[in-house]
C-alpha positions in Angstrom: 4.4 -20.0 20.3 4.1 -22.3 17.2 0.4 -21.3 16.8 1.3 -17.6 16.8 4.0 -18.2 14.2 1.6 -20.1 12.0 -1.0 -17.3 12.2 1.5 -14.7 11.0 2.8 -17.1 8.4 -0.7 -17.7 7.0 -1.5 -14.0 7.0 1.5 -13.4 4.9 1.1 -16.4 2.6 -2.5 -15.5 1.9 -1.7 -12.0 0.7 -1.8 -10.9 -2.9 1.6 -10.4 -4.4 3.0 -6.9 -4.2 6.3 -5.6 -5.3 8.8 -5.4 -2.5 10.8 -2.2 -2.2 14.2 -2.6 -3.8 17.4 -1.8 -1.9 18.2 1.2 -4.1 15.7 3.9 -5.0 15.1 4.7 -8.6 15.4 8.1 -10.0 12.4 10.2 -9.1 10.3 10.8 -12.3 9.8 14.4 -13.3 6.2 15.6 -12.9 4.3 15.3 -16.2 7.4 13.7 -17.7 6.6 10.0 -17.4 3.1 9.7 -19.0 0.9 11.9 -21.1 -1.3 14.4 -19.2 -0.3 13.7 -15.7 -1.4 16.6 -13.5 0.3 17.5 -10.2 -1.8 18.1 -7.0 -0.5 19.0 -3.7 -2.3 17.5 -0.7 -1.5 17.7 3.0 0.9 14.6 2.9 1.4 13.9 -0.7 2.3 15.1 -4.2 -0.2 13.3 -6.3 0.5 13.0 -10.1 -2.4 11.5 -12.0 -4.3 11.4 -15.2 -7.6 10.4 -13.5 -10.7 12.6 -13.8 -11.5 15.2 -11.2 -13.9 13.1 -9.1 -11.5 10.2 -8.9 -8.6 12.5 -8.1 -10.6 14.1 -5.3 -11.4 10.7 -3.9 -7.7 9.6 -4.2 -6.6 12.8 -2.4 -9.0 12.3 0.5 -8.1 8.6 0.8 -4.4 9.3 0.7 -4.7 11.9 3.5 -6.7 9.6 5.7 -4.4 6.8 4.9 -1.3 8.7 6.1 -3.2 9.7 9.3 -4.2 6.0 9.9 -0.5 4.9 9.4 0.7 7.6 11.8 -2.0 6.8 14.5 -1.5 3.1 14.4 2.3 3.4 14.6 2.5 6.3 17.0 4.4 4.2 19.6 7.3 3.5 17.4 7.4 5.8 14.4 8.4 9.4 13.9 6.4 12.3 12.5 5.6 12.9 8.8 8.0 15.6 7.8 7.8 15.5 4.0 5.2 15.1 1.3 5.3 11.7 -0.4 5.3 11.4 -4.2 2.4 9.2 -5.6 1.8 8.4 -9.2 -1.7 7.1 -9.9 -2.1 5.9 -13.6 -5.2 5.4 -15.6 -3.4 3.1 -18.0 -1.2 0.2 -17.0 1.1 0.9 -20.0 2.0 4.4 -18.5 2.7 2.6 -15.2 5.1 0.3 -16.8 6.8 3.0 -18.8 7.3 4.9 -15.6 9.2 1.9 -14.1 6.4 -0.2 -12.7 7.4 -3.9 -12.2 6.0 -6.2 -14.8 2.9 -8.1 -13.8 2.4 -5.8 -10.8 -0.4 -3.2 -10.1 1.6 -1.1 -7.7 5.0 -0.6 -6.1 7.1 1.5 -3.8 10.5 1.8 -5.2 12.3 3.4 -2.3 11.1 7.0 -3.0 7.8 7.1 -4.8 4.5 5.1 -4.9 3.3 4.0 -8.3 -0.2 2.5 -8.7 -2.3 1.5 -11.6 -5.8 2.8 -11.1 -7.2 1.5 -14.4 -10.0 3.0 -16.3 -12.4 1.8 -13.5 -11.0 2.0 -10.0 -11.8 -1.1 -7.9 -11.3 -2.2 -4.4 -8.0 -3.9 -5.6 -6.7 -0.5 -6.6 -7.2 0.9 -3.1 -5.9 -2.3 -1.5 -2.7 -1.9 -3.6 -2.4 1.8 -2.7 -2.9 1.2 1.0 -0.4 -1.7 1.1 2.3 -0.2 -0.9 1.7 3.2 0.7 2.6 1.7 4.0 6.0 0.6 2.6 6.5 4.3 1.6 5.4 5.5 5.0 7.5 3.0 6.9 10.6 3.9 4.8 10.2 7.7 5.4 8.7 7.8 8.9 9.6 4.6 10.8 13.0 4.1 9.1 15.5 1.6 10.2 15.7 -2.0 9.0 12.2 -3.4 9.4 12.1 -7.2 9.0 10.4 -8.2 5.9 7.8 -10.2 7.8 6.8 -7.1 9.8 6.9 -4.7 6.9 4.8 -7.0 4.7 2.5 -8.0 7.6 1.7 -4.4 8.5 1.3 -3.4 4.9 -1.3 -6.1 4.4 -2.9 -5.1 7.7 -3.4 -1.6 6.2 -4.1 -2.9 2.8 -7.2 -4.7 4.2 -8.5 -1.4 5.8 -12.0 -0.6 4.9 -12.7 2.9 3.7 -15.7 4.5 5.4 -15.9 7.7 3.4 -14.0 9.7 6.0 -11.5 7.3 7.4 -10.5 3.7 7.7 -11.4 0.8 9.8 -8.4 -1.4 10.2 -7.8 -4.8 11.8 -10.3 -6.5 9.4 -9.8 -10.2 8.6 -11.3 -11.1 5.3 -13.6 -14.2 5.6 -11.6 -16.3 3.1 -8.4 -15.7 5.1 -10.1 -16.5 8.4 -11.4 -19.8 7.0 -8.0 -20.7 5.8 -6.5 -19.9 9.2 -9.2 -22.0 11.0 -8.7 -24.9 8.7 -4.9 -24.8 9.2 -5.3 -24.5 13.0 -7.7 -27.4 13.0 -5.3 -29.6 11.0 -2.4 -28.5 13.3 -4.4 -29.5 16.3 -5.1 -32.9 14.9 -1.5 -33.5 14.2 -0.1 -32.2 17.5 
């Protein structure tokens, strides 16, 4: 029992910092009203507002659709159905993200209604990790509902954040080598003490 608790605790401690959803949602920004030149795109599960170029926007749209499908598939036994489109704001410039209400020193957040993420001028794996992690909070709020314990919400968000994009879907359940090593070291020390 103690070992299982330590594993979950380490998984959560080793995660990058993300903004936790606040108790009250903020006002939903008006399309194209929070940063210059944001365009609105309708996808199967999302309203995407972005100033990224066409290629990056198409990749984001595809990833978002597959991301929602992965959340739904993995939580099928305890979640509901996706019944609404989720608003997502993907910013090229961090300054626009902060102007729109992004938390200082964060790269993404779910504020109770919308997902805001800094893509940056060059999208990296960290951009997608943030979108996948924070996107789960948005999905959980809208589709799972209820009062999910923080450890479960953050743990599942990180589970999806570490998902690997294959080009047409995600491989989830991946444990990064650095996290596995830390876990093994901690378990080894725990065994020596016990």
